[in-house]
N, C-alpha and C positions, 0 to 999 in steps of 0.2 A: 503493500500500501504505500503511496507516494508521501501522503500525510506523516507517516511514522518517522522520516527522517528531520522533522519540524517540531520535537516534542518539548525542547527546551524553551528555558526563558528568551526574551526578545526577540521572540519567532512568531509573534502574532499574525502580522501580515502574510508572511510566508507560508504558515500553517493554513490560514484561511484560503488564500490562494491556491493552494493544493487540494484542499477540499471541494472548493468550487470550480476549479478548473481555468479560472481566469484572474489574473491579478486586478485588472482594471473594476471587474466585479467585487473583489475582495475589497478594494479601496471603497467602493459605493456603499456596500454593507457596514463597513466600520464607519463611514461618515454618517450614514443614517443612524447608527447606534450612538453617535456622539464621542466615539473613540478616535476619532482622526479629524482634523482640521479640514476647512473646505479647502485648502491648498493641496491636500491629499498626501502631504508629507509629514507634518508635524503631529504628533499625539498629543492628545487631549490629557490633563491630570487623569481623568476615568482612564482612557487609553493606556497611560504610561503605567498605570497600576496593572491592568489587564497584562500588558506586556511584559511585566517583572514577573508574572505568574508562568508556572509550566502549564502544558495542557492538563496533566494531572490536577493541577491547584485550580484550575477555570472549570473543569468538569465538577470536582467538589463544589466549588462556589456555586456554581448554577443550581447544583442539587440542593444545597442549603439554603439559598434564596427562595428556591420554589416551595420546600418543605416546611422551611423555619427550623429545622434541626441543625446543630452544629456540624462544620464541615468533617470535623475528626471521625463523626460516624459514619463516613462512607467508604467504600472501598471503590477501586478504580479499574477500568476495563480498557485497557489501550487499544484494543483492536476497534472496540465500538465507540471509543471516545464518550463513555457513559460512566457516572458515578450511581452506585447503587448502595441501599443502607446494610449496614454490617449488621450481622446477627447474632 
């Protein structure tokens, strides 16, 4: 899988570009989310925070936000890029 090589920190744009298949589309998505400024190059403070996370940390953060449970209570599956509750 192409996205497996962009799992680390500071790879937000590259990972999303690999996931959607197009760098311009990835930039547009990040701008819509408020993570990238209108110039398409400058990360916003929220974007800087997301960019500083690994793919695993972002997945756990998404799950935590969605459920209201602490991120530490989730496990990560890198093949599906999803976090699920630990039992």
